[in-house]
N, C-alpha and C positions, 0 to 999 in steps of 0.2 A: 275625475270626470274631465274629458278633454273639451277645451273651448277654443273658439276661433275669433281672433281680434280683427276689428275693422276700424278704418279711419273715422274720426268723429264727423258726422254729417252737419257741418256748419252751413247756414244759409247765407249769411252776410259776409262776403269775402272782402269787404272794405275794412272789417275789424280784423280778420285773420286772412292776410293776403296770400294764401296758398290754396291750391285746389283741394278741397276737402269733400270726398265723394262717397264714403262708405267703403272704400277700396280695402280688400283683404290685406292684412299686415302680417299675419302669422298665427301660430297656434300656441297653446299653453295648457295649464291644468287649473281647474277651479279649486279653491280651498274648501275643505269641509266646514260647515257651519258649527262653531263650538257650542251653540245653544240647542241645535237640533241635529242629531246624528244622521237623520234621513234627508238632510237638505245640503245643498251645495251653494257657495257664494259665487255668483256669476257677476264679474265686474261690468261697469258701464262699457259700452262699445265692444261687447263680446256676445257670442251666441254659441249654443251647443249644436247648431245645424252645420254639418260639414260642408265646405265649399266644393264645387265641382273641380275636376282636373282642369288646370288652366293651360290652354295651348299657347304656343309662342305668339306674341303680338296681342294677347288679350289680358284683361284683368277681371277678377271676380269682384262684384259690387253687391253689398248687402242692402236690401231695399226696406228692411224692417221686419220682413217675414220670410224672405227667401233670397238666394244668391242668383245673380245673373252674370253672364259673360259679356263684356264690352270691349271694343277696340281700345288698346292702350293709346292714350293721347301722346302726340309728339311733344317732346320737351321744347320749351321756348328757345329760340336761337340765342347764342351768347350776345351780350351787349357789345356794341361797337367800341373799339378802343379809343381813348381820348387822343386827340392829335398832339403831337409833340410841340411844346412851346417854341416859338422862334427865338433864336439866340439874340440877346441884346447886342446891338452894335455900339462900339465906342466912337464918339465923334473924333475927327482928326485933331491933333494938338496944334 
């Protein structure tokens, strides 16, 4: 059975300082349940609902019961480089 993985929806970004949105990550296959041949083991943060085709500049986001398309957020700008330290001058002898 095909499954679709999404990013863990963490609410408190002070604990995990990354944007965690339910964003689609990729697909895989569920393992069969060794105790019940009529059941599949669906891991956490995966669904059997196929995401829509994702156009350029968009991301698919899982809401708990369906996928939605959202504008891909702009990445944060790179940090400013540290200024070069001033060379130490030697006092005249």
